[in-house]
KOLMI-84271 format. One record per residue (C-alpha): residue number from 1; z, x, y. Coordinates in nm, 3 decimals. Example, Ala and Ser with C-alpha at 12.3 -4.5 7.8 and 13.67 -1.06 7.14 Angstrom:
// residues 2
@titor->1 w->0.780 u->1.230 v->-0.450
@titor->2 w->0.714 u->1.367 v->-0.106
END
This chain:
// residues 167
@titor->1 w->0.000 u->0.000 v->0.000
@titor->2 w->0.082 u->0.277 v->0.245
@titor->3 w->-0.255 u->0.436 v->0.173
@titor->4 w->-0.445 u->0.120 v->0.280
@titor->5 w->-0.265 u->0.106 v->0.615
@titor->6 w->-0.340 u->0.472 v->0.676
@titor->7 w->-0.708 u->0.410 v->0.597
@titor->8 w->-0.722 u->0.112 v->0.835
@titor->9 w->-0.561 u->0.320 v->1.109
@titor->10 w->-0.817 u->0.596 v->1.056
@titor->11 w->-1.105 u->0.349 v->1.077
@titor->12 w->-0.960 u->0.200 v->1.398
@titor->13 w->-0.924 u->0.547 v->1.552
@titor->14 w->-1.284 u->0.635 v->1.463
@titor->15 w->-1.414 u->0.306 v->1.610
@titor->16 w->-1.210 u->0.362 v->1.927
@titor->17 w->-1.348 u->0.716 v->1.965
@titor->18 w->-1.705 u->0.589 v->1.918
@titor->19 w->-1.655 u->0.320 v->2.183
@titor->20 w->-1.507 u->0.572 v->2.427
@titor->21 w->-1.791 u->0.816 v->2.360
@titor->22 w->-2.053 u->0.547 v->2.420
@titor->23 w->-1.885 u->0.432 v->2.742
@titor->24 w->-1.874 u->0.788 v->2.869
@titor->25 w->-2.203 u->0.915 v->2.733
@titor->26 w->-2.449 u->0.624 v->2.722
@titor->27 w->-2.686 u->0.531 v->3.006
@titor->28 w->-2.786 u->0.887 v->3.097
@titor->29 w->-2.425 u->1.001 v->3.138
@titor->30 w->-2.326 u->1.083 v->3.492
@titor->31 w->-2.686 u->1.061 v->3.611
@titor->32 w->-2.667 u->0.680 v->3.607
@titor->33 w->-2.388 u->0.675 v->3.867
@titor->34 w->-2.536 u->0.940 v->4.098
@titor->35 w->-2.781 u->0.692 v->4.258
@titor->36 w->-2.515 u->0.523 v->4.476
@titor->37 w->-2.276 u->0.819 v->4.523
@titor->38 w->-2.352 u->0.958 v->4.870
@titor->39 w->-2.093 u->1.235 v->4.840
@titor->40 w->-2.258 u->1.359 v->4.518
@titor->41 w->-2.608 u->1.332 v->4.668
@titor->42 w->-2.504 u->1.561 v->4.956
@titor->43 w->-2.394 u->1.835 v->4.714
@titor->44 w->-2.626 u->2.128 v->4.648
@titor->45 w->-2.648 u->2.107 v->4.267
@titor->46 w->-2.908 u->1.898 v->4.086
@titor->47 w->-2.852 u->1.693 v->3.772
@titor->48 w->-3.156 u->1.514 v->3.635
@titor->49 w->-3.368 u->1.427 v->3.336
@titor->50 w->-3.727 u->1.307 v->3.286
@titor->51 w->-3.892 u->1.150 v->2.982
@titor->52 w->-4.229 u->1.258 v->3.120
@titor->53 w->-4.363 u->1.417 v->3.440
@titor->54 w->-4.705 u->1.531 v->3.560
@titor->55 w->-4.803 u->1.665 v->3.901
@titor->56 w->-4.748 u->1.938 v->4.154
@titor->57 w->-4.513 u->2.013 v->4.444
@titor->58 w->-4.594 u->2.269 v->4.713
@titor->59 w->-4.431 u->2.352 v->5.046
@titor->60 w->-4.650 u->2.091 v->5.219
@titor->61 w->-4.710 u->1.818 v->4.963
@titor->62 w->-4.617 u->1.674 v->4.629
@titor->63 w->-4.787 u->1.433 v->4.395
@titor->64 w->-4.601 u->1.332 v->4.081
@titor->65 w->-4.630 u->1.065 v->3.810
@titor->66 w->-4.308 u->1.028 v->3.610
@titor->67 w->-4.108 u->0.815 v->3.371
@titor->68 w->-3.749 u->0.810 v->3.255
@titor->69 w->-3.624 u->0.988 v->3.569
@titor->70 w->-3.249 u->0.968 v->3.627
@titor->71 w->-3.031 u->1.181 v->3.851
@titor->72 w->-3.093 u->1.386 v->4.163
@titor->73 w->-3.364 u->1.650 v->4.205
@titor->74 w->-3.416 u->1.867 v->4.516
@titor->75 w->-3.792 u->1.856 v->4.574
@titor->76 w->-3.792 u->2.065 v->4.896
@titor->77 w->-3.542 u->2.302 v->5.053
@titor->78 w->-3.574 u->2.297 v->5.432
@titor->79 w->-3.474 u->2.575 v->5.670
@titor->80 w->-3.519 u->2.528 v->6.043
@titor->81 w->-3.453 u->2.783 v->6.318
@titor->82 w->-3.393 u->2.503 v->6.571
@titor->83 w->-3.392 u->2.122 v->6.580
@titor->84 w->-3.749 u->2.040 v->6.474
@titor->85 w->-3.939 u->1.713 v->6.452
@titor->86 w->-4.221 u->1.678 v->6.202
@titor->87 w->-4.420 u->1.408 v->6.027
@titor->88 w->-4.381 u->1.305 v->5.666
@titor->89 w->-4.618 u->1.072 v->5.484
@titor->90 w->-4.488 u->0.903 v->5.170
@titor->91 w->-4.663 u->0.663 v->4.935
@titor->92 w->-4.604 u->0.542 v->4.585
@titor->93 w->-4.489 u->0.269 v->4.355
@titor->94 w->-4.193 u->0.250 v->4.123
@titor->95 w->-4.277 u->0.035 v->3.819
@titor->96 w->-3.933 u->0.040 v->3.660
@titor->97 w->-3.579 u->0.135 v->3.755
@titor->98 w->-3.461 u->0.257 v->4.096
@titor->99 w->-3.596 u->0.548 v->4.300
@titor->100 w->-3.546 u->0.676 v->4.654
@titor->101 w->-3.643 u->0.980 v->4.856
@titor->102 w->-3.365 u->1.112 v->5.080
@titor->103 w->-3.315 u->1.382 v->5.342
@titor->104 w->-2.992 u->1.581 v->5.358
@titor->105 w->-2.953 u->1.752 v->5.695
@titor->106 w->-2.778 u->2.079 v->5.777
@titor->107 w->-2.489 u->1.877 v->5.925
@titor->108 w->-2.452 u->1.685 v->5.593
@titor->109 w->-2.610 u->1.356 v->5.701
@titor->110 w->-2.789 u->1.152 v->5.434
@titor->111 w->-3.102 u->0.966 v->5.547
@titor->112 w->-3.299 u->0.742 v->5.311
@titor->113 w->-3.667 u->0.809 v->5.382
@titor->114 w->-3.835 u->0.586 v->5.122
@titor->115 w->-3.738 u->0.349 v->4.844
@titor->116 w->-3.933 u->0.146 v->4.588
@titor->117 w->-4.297 u->0.121 v->4.693
@titor->118 w->-4.548 u->0.126 v->4.977
@titor->119 w->-4.684 u->0.367 v->5.234
@titor->120 w->-4.468 u->0.515 v->5.508
@titor->121 w->-4.565 u->0.760 v->5.784
@titor->122 w->-4.269 u->0.868 v->5.991
@titor->123 w->-4.122 u->1.134 v->6.215
@titor->124 w->-3.816 u->1.312 v->6.086
@titor->125 w->-3.584 u->1.545 v->6.269
@titor->126 w->-3.473 u->1.856 v->6.084
@titor->127 w->-3.162 u->2.000 v->6.253
@titor->128 w->-3.125 u->2.377 v->6.277
@titor->129 w->-3.003 u->2.524 v->5.951
@titor->130 w->-3.054 u->2.441 v->5.585
@titor->131 w->-3.133 u->2.093 v->5.456
@titor->132 w->-3.333 u->1.932 v->5.178
@titor->133 w->-3.548 u->1.645 v->5.061
@titor->134 w->-3.433 u->1.500 v->4.730
@titor->135 w->-3.551 u->1.249 v->4.475
@titor->136 w->-3.287 u->1.015 v->4.337
@titor->137 w->-3.355 u->0.795 v->4.037
@titor->138 w->-3.197 u->0.562 v->3.786
@titor->139 w->-3.421 u->0.524 v->3.479
@titor->140 w->-3.722 u->0.522 v->3.713
@titor->141 w->-4.091 u->0.525 v->3.627
@titor->142 w->-4.378 u->0.537 v->3.875
@titor->143 w->-4.563 u->0.771 v->4.105
@titor->144 w->-4.498 u->0.923 v->4.446
@titor->145 w->-4.701 u->1.128 v->4.691
@titor->146 w->-4.548 u->1.299 v->4.994
@titor->147 w->-4.690 u->1.525 v->5.260
@titor->148 w->-4.486 u->1.721 v->5.513
@titor->149 w->-4.666 u->1.847 v->5.825
@titor->150 w->-4.585 u->2.218 v->5.882
@titor->151 w->-4.415 u->2.317 v->6.209
@titor->152 w->-4.335 u->2.653 v->6.367
@titor->153 w->-3.974 u->2.741 v->6.286
@titor->154 w->-3.955 u->2.504 v->5.987
@titor->155 w->-3.980 u->2.647 v->5.638
@titor->156 w->-4.016 u->2.415 v->5.339
@titor->157 w->-3.972 u->2.567 v->4.994
@titor->158 w->-4.033 u->2.366 v->4.674
@titor->159 w->-3.772 u->2.380 v->4.402
@titor->160 w->-4.039 u->2.551 v->4.197
@titor->161 w->-3.946 u->2.487 v->3.836
@titor->162 w->-4.000 u->2.114 v->3.776
@titor->163 w->-4.327 u->2.163 v->3.589
@titor->164 w->-4.242 u->2.505 v->3.446
@titor->165 w->-3.961 u->2.360 v->3.232
@titor->166 w->-4.030 u->2.286 v->2.868
@titor->167 w->-4.062 u->1.917 v->2.782
END
């Protein structure tokens, strides 16, 4: 009789551990909660995953088709010698999930530049110092094209390894 109770307890412990693991590890782990966490989005480290991605990102433009994107990815690092205004053109369509393109300024401001779908031509101000343009997704699939107009004193550097990584 004591052996049966011990077995039941063991089964209950295993089930509890599986439930806790699934709650903590399912839905792309921490990448699922990054989308709404502004403090995390302002941090310098990236955490992301793609099911599939095809395209190219340079210092002036990017064109990418993707699926299964979750997390935050720094597409461009910006460095400006003074407050600079430039143009950015963004177009695309997200077929599934959530996706936004954000700017993080040198003074740690978060500005949402584009979300969801459509075409958008806009002026952005890049304060003196280091900033970035990031992609943020939650199980997103779609395509995006962006073009940044070069300016004197503004350097844009692509992350550089998105398409060099092994699938």
